[in-house]
DRENPAGU-115818 format. One record per residue (C-alpha): x, y, z; residue in three letters. Coordinates in steps of 0.05 Angstrom, whole numbers, padded with zeros to 5 digits, always signed. Each point is the difference from the previous one (the first is absolute). Example, Ala and Ser with C-alpha at 12.3 -4.5 7.8 and 13.67 -1.06 7.14 Angstrom:
<sites>
+00246-00090+00156ALA;+00027+00069-00013SER;
</sites>
This chain:
<sites>
+01327+01919+02073MET;-00006+00074-00016GLU;+00022+00046+00057ILE;-00059+00046-00013ILE;-00059-00047+00007SER;-00053-00016+00051ILE;+00025-00071+00013PRO;+00071+00027+00012PHE;-00025+00055+00047ALA;-00044-00048+00041LEU;+00054-00053+00005LEU;+00053+00052+00019THR;-00043+00030+00056ILE;-00015-00070+00026LEU;+00074-00020-00004SER;+00020+00062+00041ILE;-00045-00020+00058PHE;+00023-00073-00004ILE;+00072+00026+00001PHE;-00008+00034+00067TYR;-00037-00060+00029LEU;+00060-00044-00013LEU;+00058-00009+00047ASN;+00061+00040-00023HIS;+00041-00063-00017GLU;-00052-00020-00053TYR;-00012+00069-00032ARG;+00059-00001-00048ILE;-00019-00069-00025THR;-00071+00025-00009TYR;+00022+00060-00041LEU;+00045-00045-00043VAL;-00060-00045-00012PHE;-00044+00059-00020LEU;+00055+00027-00046SER;+00011-00067-00034CYS;-00076-00008-00010CYS;-00002+00070-00031PHE;+00057-00016-00048ILE;-00032-00068-00017THR;-00064+00036-00019SER;+00040+00028-00059TYR;+00043-00060-00017ASN;+00018-00061+00043TYR;+00064-00010-00039TYR;+00021+00069+00023LEU;-00011-00020+00073THR;+00046-00060-00008ILE;+00051+00044-00035TYR;-00002+00054+00053ILE;+00011-00051+00056ILE;+00059-00030-00038SER;+00028+00070-00014TYR;-00006+00018+00074SER;+00034-00065+00022LEU;+00060+00013-00045ILE;+00009+00072+00025ASN;-00013-00021+00072TYR;+00055-00054-00001PHE;+00049+00045-00037ILE;-00013+00054+00053GLY;+00013-00050+00056ILE;+00065-00024-00032ARG;+00031+00067-00019ILE;+00024+00019+00071PRO;+00027-00070+00012LEU;+00035-00013-00066SER;+00074+00011-00015LYS;-00022+00019-00070PHE;-00049+00054+00021LYS;+00009+00044-00061LYS;-00007-00058-00049ASN;-00063-00026+00034LEU;-00030+00070+00000PHE;+00015+00007-00074ARG;-00033-00067-00014VAL;-00062+00024+00037GLY;-00003+00065-00039VAL;+00012-00036-00067ILE;-00056-00049+00016LEU;-00048+00057+00017ASN;+00017+00039-00063LEU;-00002-00062-00044SER;-00070-00020+00020GLN;-00023+00073-00010LEU;+00031+00002-00070ILE;-00030-00068-00019ILE;-00070+00015+00025LEU;-00005+00073-00019LYS;+00051+00019-00053TYR;+00008-00065-00040ALA;-00034+00028-00062HIS;+00047+00060+00001PHE;+00066-00033+00020THR;-00001-00076-00009ILE;-00047-00017-00057ASP;+00035+00046-00051PRO;+00065-00037+00014VAL;-00033-00067-00014PHE;-00029+00027-00065LYS;+00070+00020-00024ILE;+00021-00073+00005PHE;-00067-00024-00031ASN;-00021-00033+00065CYS;-00075-00008+00010ASN;+00005+00002+00076LEU;-00047+00054+00025ASN;+00016+00017+00073ILE;-00051+00057+00001SER;-00056-00053+00001LYS;+00020-00019+00071LEU;-00032+00061+00033PRO;-00066-00018-00032GLU;+00000-00064+00041ILE;+00027+00030+00064LEU;-00034+00069-00003VAL;+00055+00034+00041PRO;-00040+00055+00035PHE;+00043+00043+00047GLY;+00066-00029-00025ILE;+00034+00068-00007SER;-00018+00017+00072TYR;+00019-00064+00035PHE;+00064-00006-00040THR;+00024+00067+00025LEU;-00020-00020+00071GLN;+00040-00064-00007GLY;+00062+00036-00026ILE;-00006+00055+00053GLY;-00003-00053+00055TYR;+00063-00035-00025LEU;+00037+00066-00004ILE;-00020+00018+00071ASN;+00023-00068+00026VAL;+00065+00002-00039LYS;+00017+00071+00023MET;-00018-00017+00072GLY;-00057+00051+00002TRP;-00046-00054+00028GLU;+00004-00071+00023LYS;-00026-00057-00043ALA;-00072-00019+00017GLU;-00001-00067+00036LYS;-00075-00015-00008LYS;-00020-00019-00070PHE;-00073+00018+00010GLU;+00021+00071+00018ASN;+00041+00006-00063PHE;-00055-00030-00042LEU;-00049+00051+00027LEU;+00050+00056-00017TYR;-00002-00023-00073ILE;-00073-00019-00006THR;-00039+00047+00047PHE;-00063+00007-00040TYR;-00019+00074+00008PRO;+00065+00021-00034LYS;+00013-00060-00044PHE;-00027+00025-00067LEU;+00027+00071-00003SER;+00041+00015+00062GLY;+00023+00042+00035PRO;+00068-00034-00004ILE;+00013-00017+00072GLU;+00068-00001+00034ARG;+00014-00064+00038SER;+00032+00038+00059ASN;-00065+00040+00005HIS;-00051-00056-00009PHE;+00031-00061+00034LEU;+00012+00031+00070PRO;-00074+00017+00004GLN;-00018-00074-00004LEU;+00036-00014+00065LYS;-00044+00047+00041VAL;-00067-00024+00026ALA;-00056+00044-00026LYS;-00054+00017+00050ALA;-00068+00016-00031PHE;-00003+00075-00011ASN;-00069+00022-00023GLU;+00025+00068-00022GLN;+00054-00030-00044LYS;-00048-00049-00033VAL;-00051+00056-00014ILE;+00055+00046-00026GLU;+00027-00055-00045GLY;-00068-00016-00029LEU;-00012+00075-00011ARG;+00065+00007-00039ILE;-00020-00062-00042ALA;-00069+00031-00013LEU;+00032+00064-00026PHE;+00045-00043-00044GLY;-00060-00035-00031CYS;-00033+00068-00011PHE;+00062+00027-00035LYS;+00002-00060-00046LYS;-00073-00008-00019LEU;-00028+00071+00002ILE;+00061+00040-00023ILE;+00050-00044-00036ALA;-00048-00043-00041ASN;-00036+00056-00038PRO;+00066+00035-00013LEU;+00029-00066-00022GLY;-00055-00010-00052ILE;+00018+00068-00028LEU;+00075-00014-00002VAL;-00006-00070-00027ASN;-00049+00020-00054SER;+00053+00048-00028VAL;+00057-00051-00002TYR;-00044-00055-00028SER;-00023+00044-00059ASP;+00053+00054-00007LEU;-00016+00015-00072ASN;-00070+00024+00019SER;+00025+00055+00046TYR;+00034+00065-00015SER;+00046+00049+00036GLY;-00047+00031+00051LEU;-00025-00069+00021ASN;+00072-00023+00009LEU;+00020+00062+00041TRP;-00060-00011+00045ILE;+00021-00073+00008THR;+00071+00021+00020ILE;-00030+00042+00056LEU;-00048-00056+00023ILE;+00045-00062-00002GLN;+00043+00019+00061PRO;-00064+00007+00042ILE;-00027-00066-00027TYR;+00064-00037+00016LEU;+00007+00033+00068TYR;-00070-00016+00024PHE;+00001-00071-00028ASP;+00067-00017+00031PHE;-00009+00038+00065SER;-00069-00032+00005GLY;+00033-00069+00002TYR;+00053+00025+00048THR;-00053+00026+00048ASP;-00036-00067-00002ILE;+00066-00036+00015ALA;+00020+00047+00056ILE;-00069+00001+00030GLY;-00009-00076+00001LEU;+00070-00010+00028ALA;-00014+00051+00055LYS;-00063-00039+00018SER;+00044-00060+00014TYR;+00047+00044+00042GLY;+00054+00002-00054ILE;+00028+00066-00026GLU;+00025-00002-00072ILE;+00040+00053-00035LEU;-00035+00061-00031PRO;+00002+00007-00076ASN;-00023+00072-00011PHE;+00011+00067+00033ASN;-00039+00054-00038ARG;+00042-00009-00064PRO;-00035+00054-00041PHE;+00024+00052+00049LEU;+00072-00014-00020SER;+00038+00060-00027GLU;+00048-00042-00042ASN;+00008-00069-00030VAL;+00051-00022+00053THR;-00049+00015+00056THR;-00056-00032-00039PHE;+00035-00067+00000TRP;+00009+00005+00075ARG;-00075+00007+00007ARG;-00028-00045-00055PHE;+00005-00077+00004HIS;+00045+00013+00060MET;+00013-00073+00017SER;+00028-00014-00070LEU;+00038+00066-00005SER;+00032-00010+00069LEU;+00017-00072-00016TRP;+00038+00021-00063PHE;+00032+00058+00038ASN;+00025-00043+00057ASP;+00020-00064-00036TYR;+00022+00027-00068LEU;+00013+00075-00003PHE;+00040+00007+00065LYS;+00045-00061-00011PRO;+00015+00022-00072ILE;+00014+00072+00021SER;+00046-00024+00055TYR;+00037-00050-00045ARG;+00015+00053-00052TYR;+00010+00058+00049ARG;+00068+00016-00031LYS;-00038+00027-00060TRP;-00027+00057+00042GLY;-00067+00027-00026HIS;+00001-00048-00058PHE;-00008-00058+00048ALA;-00069+00026+00020SER;-00018+00016-00072VAL;+00018-00070-00022PHE;-00036-00031+00059ALA;-00063+00039-00015VAL;+00000-00022-00073PHE;+00011-00073+00018LEU;-00050+00001+00057THR;-00056+00032-00040PHE;+00013-00044-00061THR;-00010-00061+00043LEU;-00057+00036+00035PHE;-00035+00006-00067GLY;+00018-00071-00020PHE;-00031-00025+00065TRP;-00067+00026-00025HIS;+00001-00043-00062GLY;+00039-00032-00056ALA;-00002+00052-00055GLY;+00039+00058-00027TRP;-00055+00048+00020ASN;+00011-00017+00073PHE;+00075+00009-00007MET;-00010+00068-00032ILE;-00048+00018+00057LEU;+00057-00015+00048GLY;+00051+00039-00041LEU;-00045+00061-00003ILE;-00004+00001+00076GLN;+00076-00009+00004ALA;+00012+00060-00046PHE;-00047+00043+00042ALA;+00031-00020+00066VAL;+00071+00010-00026ASN;-00019+00068-00029TYR;-00028+00021+00068GLU;+00063-00026+00034PHE;+00049+00035-00046LEU;-00037+00066-00003THR;-00021+00004+00073LYS;+00043+00060+00017ARG;-00020+00044-00058ILE;-00074-00018+00006ARG;+00002+00016+00075THR;+00031+00067-00016ARG;-00052+00016-00052ILE;-00061-00024+00038PHE;+00022+00033+00065SER;-00017+00067-00032LYS;-00072-00021-00014MET;-00059+00003+00049PRO;-00003-00067+00037SER;-00072-00014-00019ILE;+00016+00010-00074PHE;+00063-00042+00005ARG;-00035-00057+00036ILE;-00060-00005-00046TRP;+00041+00009-00064THR;+00043-00058+00022GLY;-00060-00043+00017ARG;-00036+00014-00066ILE;+00062-00012-00043LEU;+00015-00065+00038THR;-00071-00024-00009TYR;+00000+00015-00075ILE;+00068-00033-00009PHE;-00024-00063+00036TYR;-00066+00000-00040GLY;+00039+00004-00065GLY;+00048-00055+00020SER;-00059-00046+00015LEU;-00013-00004-00075ILE;+00055-00052+00000PHE;-00033-00035+00059PHE;-00069-00007-00031PHE;+00021-00011-00072SER;+00004-00072-00023SER;+00065+00012-00038ASP;+00048+00053-00024ILE;-00038+00012-00065ASN;-00063+00017+00039THR;+00040+00050+00042SER;+00029+00033-00062ILE;-00069+00006-00032ARG;-00027+00030+00064TYR;+00053+00055+00001PHE;-00008+00013-00075SER;-00075+00014+00009LYS;+00009+00051+00056LEU;+00009+00058-00049ALA;-00072-00005-00025THR;-00038+00042+00051LEU;-00071-00022-00014LYS;-00051-00045+00033LEU;-00019-00056-00048THR;-00037-00051+00042LYS;-00036-00005+00066ASN;+00028-00049+00051TYR;-00036-00067+00008ASP;-00020+00013+00073VAL;-00061+00025+00035SER;+00004+00076+00010VAL;-00035-00006+00067ARG;+00049-00052+00027LEU;+00059+00039-00027LEU;-00023+00065+00031PHE;-00012-00034+00067PHE;+00069-00033-00003ALA;+00032+00068-00013PHE;-00036+00032+00058ILE;+00020-00056+00047CYS;+00073+00002-00023SER;+00002+00075+00010ILE;-00027-00007+00071VAL;+00054-00051+00017PHE;+00054+00043-00031LEU;-00025+00063+00037ILE;+00007-00038+00065PHE;+00071-00018-00019GLU;+00015+00074-00014ILE;-00030+00020+00067LEU;+00040-00053+00036GLN;+00065+00023-00033LYS;-00008+00076-00007ASP;-00054+00019+00051TYR;+00012-00047+00058LYS;-00038+00043+00051ALA;-00063-00001-00042ASN;+00008-00074-00014TYR;+00006-00014+00075ASP;-00065+00037+00013LYS;-00036-00041-00052ILE;+00030-00064+00028GLU;-00020+00019+00070LYS;-00072+00014-00023TYR;-00001-00067-00036TRP;+00025-00037+00062THR;-00051+00030+00047TYR;-00062-00008-00044HIS;-00013-00074-00007LYS;-00067+00011-00033PHE;+00034+00034-00060ILE;+00051-00056-00006ARG;-00055-00053+00000VAL;-00038+00037-00055ILE;+00064+00007-00043VAL;+00017-00074+00010TYR;-00071-00020-00017TYR;+00002+00040-00064ILE;+00067-00030-00019PHE;-00026-00071+00010VAL;-00062+00013-00041ILE;+00040+00031-00057LEU;+00050-00057+00001ILE;-00054-00054+00000LEU;-00035+00035-00058SER;+00063-00003-00043ASP;+00026-00071+00014LEU;-00014-00018-00073THR;+00057+00044-00024GLY;+00074-00016-00010GLU;+00025-00034+00064LEU;+00073-00014-00017SER;+00054+00052+00014PHE;+00050+00028-00050ILE;+00061-00020+00041TYR;-00028-00070+00008GLN;+00031-00017-00068MET;+00070+00012+00028PHE;
</sites>
């Protein structure tokens, strides 16, 4: 079932009210049932697989604190998690080529076509993170299987995250949730904004971006430069749209899930950008990969951090997909972060002599352009496409109009600018933002009109693309 659809919206609203009518002891079971039904709507084999996956991680988590061979059991758990991820997501890149060398006709990459492993990258990191927490003693193993199963399958976040931390999610399930009308309304409002971001802003921009990559030879330099500037906005509103829906629906059930974005385009450097964009993934890699590697090789001094950054971002890129373009995407980010780390003192000395407003906006613009350029490797189907894209940038002429309605595109731009202006106000002009927020809070009539307009616009565009970019991961 598509997340942005009338049946999903009606069933979700109904399920929220049923949730609060139930006794607390039945609510987790109810949410597990809803989540399994949601997953089954995509593929019932996947539901069986997820339950089996959860059982294995649940029992390993239970046994780790009790076992004399704690480290070995933990390693088995991590290997099992990584193995199923490699088989179901990276087989065509890592396993099938090996079989071909030995003239074996076994094709492991066909397995995902049967299972359709939506969300595998997300729940695998959640499973590994849970085992690390239990092994390190940062949290106790979850005793109730239904709680752990909900942690893995909770339907608002299942397809595209955010990547939840078990020590953040599981304790919330032990607290009885009283019906809070304000929280339910706030959650549905956030979800409504997420739907608006996806359908009204991201979809028209996505048509523009995808038309370029699907027919690169028909476009010239100026088209491609425009695309570089547009694709970060497209990706941001598509992905943050899903995140808003996930956070909003979870809040309606009284569950807080981790944020995924914090005004990323106001970052003054690449290092800060990755603390604000796809935060749940960035922080997962930071806590469970970068920090342990840096600590292990601390005798290397600064080179320990440099090495840890390269390894972390290489795997960060590989997490996005099995292909050299994704690995290069990760390496580019690693080079930028290491450059900022190694030149921090000299850059601080140079920029301290500049007016603050000039320094801030120069950093933001350069970071945005850098990220936009690196996304060529994200959207390209392969390395050859990326190389052709860069080779055509020198031709500064407009050769073809984009295959998207000018009216829809213009409206999407206006809406995206409004959203970004509010982010600028919130970050740079807090007093003015607080005044606007106060006015918004005390004028219910204006809020109702805005919500009504959003609903009408969303309903009028439900025939567009309903899947999200990060759903494929």
